Each structure stands twice: as structure tokens, then as C-alpha cells.
C-alpha positions as CSV (number, residue, x, y, z in Angstrom):
1,M,99.8,71.7,98.4
2,T,97.5,72.9,95.7
3,A,98.5,71.3,92.5
4,I,98.2,74.4,90.4
5,E,100.0,77.2,92.5
6,G,102.4,75.1,94.6
7,I,101.8,76.8,97.8
8,P,100.2,75.4,100.9
9,E,96.7,74.8,101.5
10,G,94.9,77.6,103.3
11,R,97.6,80.2,102.4
12,P,96.5,82.9,99.9
13,G,97.9,83.1,96.4
14,L,100.8,85.3,95.5
15,I,98.7,87.4,93.2
16,R,96.0,89.5,95.2
17,W,93.8,90.3,92.3
18,H,91.3,92.3,94.7
19,Y,94.1,95.0,94.9
20,L,93.2,95.8,91.3
21,W,90.1,97.7,93.1
22,Y,92.7,99.8,94.9
23,V,94.7,100.4,91.5
24,A,91.3,101.6,89.8
25,A,90.6,103.7,92.5
26,A,94.0,105.6,92.5
27,L,94.0,105.9,88.6
28,L,90.5,107.4,88.9
29,V,91.8,110.0,91.3
30,M,94.3,110.8,88.7
31,L,92.1,110.9,86.0
32,V,89.7,113.3,87.8
33,A,92.8,115.5,88.9
34,I,93.7,115.6,85.0
35,A,90.2,116.3,83.8
36,Y,89.2,118.8,86.5
37,G,92.3,121.0,85.6
38,N,92.7,122.2,89.4
39,V,96.6,122.9,89.6
40,W,96.5,122.4,93.2
41,F,94.6,119.0,93.1
42,L,97.0,117.7,90.0
43,N,100.1,118.7,91.9
44,W,98.8,117.0,95.1
45,V,98.3,113.8,93.1
46,H,101.7,114.2,91.6
47,V,103.6,114.8,94.9
48,M,101.9,112.3,96.8
49,S,102.5,109.4,94.5
50,G,105.9,110.6,93.9
51,V,106.6,110.6,97.5
52,L,105.2,107.2,98.1
53,W,107.2,105.8,94.9
54,T,110.2,107.4,96.1
55,G,110.1,106.9,99.7
56,I,109.1,103.1,99.1
57,D,111.8,102.6,96.4
58,L,114.6,103.9,98.6
59,F,113.3,102.1,101.7
60,M,113.1,98.9,99.8
61,G,116.5,99.3,98.1
62,F,118.7,100.7,100.9
63,V,116.8,99.2,104.1
64,I,114.9,95.9,103.0
65,G,117.2,95.0,100.4
66,P,120.3,94.5,102.5
67,I,118.3,92.9,105.5
68,I,116.9,90.3,103.0
69,R,120.4,89.5,101.6
70,S,121.7,89.0,105.1
71,V,118.9,86.6,106.3
72,A,118.7,82.9,106.4
73,V,116.8,81.4,103.3
74,P,113.5,80.3,105.1
75,V,113.4,83.9,106.5
76,R,114.2,85.5,103.0
77,K,111.2,83.1,101.6
78,E,108.7,84.7,104.3
79,I,109.4,88.3,103.6
80,I,109.5,88.0,99.9
81,T,106.2,86.1,99.6
82,R,104.6,88.7,101.9
83,L,106.2,91.5,100.5
84,T,105.7,90.9,96.7
85,P,101.7,90.7,96.8
86,V,101.7,94.2,98.5
87,T,104.3,95.5,96.0
88,L,103.0,93.8,93.0
89,F,100.3,96.4,92.1
90,L,101.3,99.3,94.5
91,M,104.7,100.2,92.8
92,P,103.7,100.3,89.0
93,T,100.4,102.0,89.8
94,L,102.6,104.9,91.9
95,S,105.1,105.0,88.6
96,V,102.4,105.4,86.2
97,I,100.5,107.9,88.3
98,T,103.6,110.1,89.3
99,G,104.9,110.3,85.6
100,T,101.3,111.1,84.1
101,A,100.2,113.5,86.7
102,G,103.7,115.1,86.5
103,W,103.5,115.5,82.7
104,F,99.8,116.9,82.8
105,L,101.2,119.3,85.8
106,A,104.0,120.5,83.4
107,V,101.5,121.1,80.5
108,E,99.1,123.1,82.8
109,L,102.1,125.1,84.5
110,G,103.8,125.8,81.0
111,F,106.9,123.8,81.6
112,T,106.6,122.1,78.2
113,Q,106.7,125.6,76.3
114,L,110.0,126.6,78.1
115,P,112.8,127.3,75.7
116,W,116.1,125.4,75.6
117,P,118.2,124.8,77.9
118,E,115.4,125.4,80.7
119,F,113.4,122.7,78.7
120,G,116.1,120.4,79.5
121,W,115.1,120.1,83.2
122,I,111.6,118.7,81.8
123,A,113.3,116.4,79.5
124,A,115.6,115.2,82.2
125,A,112.4,114.4,84.6
126,L,110.8,112.7,81.5
127,V,113.8,110.5,80.8
128,L,114.3,109.6,84.3
129,V,110.6,108.6,84.9
130,T,110.6,106.7,81.8
131,L,113.7,104.7,82.6
132,M,112.4,103.9,86.2
133,T,109.2,102.8,85.0
134,I,110.4,100.4,82.1
135,Q,113.2,99.2,84.7
136,G,110.5,98.7,87.4
137,V,107.9,97.2,85.2
138,G,110.1,95.5,82.8
139,Y,112.8,94.1,84.8
140,L,112.3,94.6,88.7
141,L,108.5,93.1,88.8
142,P,109.0,90.3,86.6
143,T,112.2,89.0,88.5
144,S,110.5,89.5,91.9
145,L,107.7,87.5,90.7
146,R,110.1,84.5,89.5
147,V,112.0,84.7,92.8
148,C,108.8,84.6,94.6
149,F,107.4,81.8,92.7
150,E,110.7,79.8,93.0
151,L,110.6,80.5,96.9
152,Q,107.2,78.9,97.0
153,K,108.3,75.6,95.8
154,P,108.8,73.0,98.3
155,I,112.4,73.0,97.5
156,P,113.7,76.5,96.2
157,D,116.6,76.5,93.6
158,G,119.0,78.6,95.7
159,Q,121.5,78.7,92.6
160,K,118.6,79.9,90.3
161,I,117.4,82.3,92.9
162,G,121.1,83.7,93.1
163,R,121.3,84.0,89.1
164,M,118.1,85.8,89.0
165,M,119.1,88.1,91.7
166,S,122.6,88.7,90.6
167,R,121.6,91.9,88.5
168,F,118.6,92.8,90.5
169,Y,120.5,94.7,93.3
170,Y,122.3,96.6,90.9
171,V,119.2,97.7,89.2
172,V,117.6,98.5,92.4
173,A,120.5,100.6,93.2
174,S,120.3,102.4,90.0
175,Q,116.6,103.2,90.9
176,G,117.9,104.7,93.9
177,L,120.1,107.1,92.2
178,M,117.4,108.0,89.6
179,Q,115.0,108.7,92.5
180,V,117.7,110.9,94.0
181,A,118.3,112.5,90.5
182,I,114.6,113.2,90.0
183,I,114.4,114.7,93.4
184,V,117.1,117.3,92.4
185,V,115.3,118.1,89.0
186,M,111.7,118.5,91.1
187,A,113.6,120.7,93.5
188,K,114.8,122.9,90.8
189,L,111.3,123.0,89.0
190,V,109.7,124.1,92.2
191,T,112.2,126.9,92.9
192,G,112.2,128.0,89.4
193,V,114.1,127.3,86.2
């Protein structure tokens, strides 16, 4: 075991810092789409990041989550310690890109100038994306990290993990509901308000 990380020798650390290059590349694509001002390209960035964010969120919440809860602790430990490094940078990046590109797309398309009550659809999208991003970055991500670090200990504290995860699944379920709600809002915007 390494003294600092508490993980077996030869096994990579939980945080894969080289993934930051992918984050930087994705953010650069978003910035180019915003600066270029091409509606098609900006829409593509928004839709692709949104599809990935929503698809992964729903898959994790409604497929992977129930599986993880039903398997033995050693299997759960393996799944979480392999899944967390992948999602650690991916999910926050997708949420930031989706919301930011969506806002600039709404500005380009004139949606921010709509009168009320049509602007309510834009406000709903903004509120939903903001709530999901805050929940994801402020609660789900730190809780996932704490659980993962606990699972990497030689003798994980099951009760501590249980306490950390008690609200986690409800927050994940609320994320899933908000993802479905944002799809309804986006479908309304795409077909005309």
C-alpha cells in the first residue's frame, strides 16, 4: 500500500489528472463554437453534450445504481473505484458545456428576447440546468469521491458508506426527473414556443 493514497501498489490513483486534457479540449470546442457564432455548430455542441450528459445520467441512475446497490461490497468496491475516475471529470464538463452552449444558443436564436409567458420555457431550462449542475458538482461528485476513498481503505466502514449514500440515491432520482423535464422543455423549444 502507498502511505498517502491508501491504494495497492501498481494500481493507478483515483484521480486521473491526465483527463484534464480532455476537459480542456472539450471546453475549447465549446469556446470555438461560441466565438465562431455558427448556429449549427453551437447547436451541435449543445445537443451532443446534452445527449451525453442526459444519457449517462439516466443510465447511471436507473441501470447502474440499482445494480451497485444489489451486489456484494467487494464487487461494489470494484465498480465504484473503476467508474469514479471516468465520471469525475466527464460529468461536470458535460453539464457546464451543455448549459453554457445552451445559453449562447438561446441568445443567438433570440429566445432570451421572448415576451412572457414564452420566456418561461427559457427560464425553466435555465433553472433546471442550474439545479442539476449544482447538485452534481456540489453534492453527487463529492459524495462519490468520499465513498470511493472509503472503499479504497483496507477495511471500508460500511455504516459510514451507508450514511453517505442514504440521500445520494434520492438526489440521483431527482436528477433523472430533471433530465426528463429538460427534455420536455427542449422539445417545446425546438418545435416552437
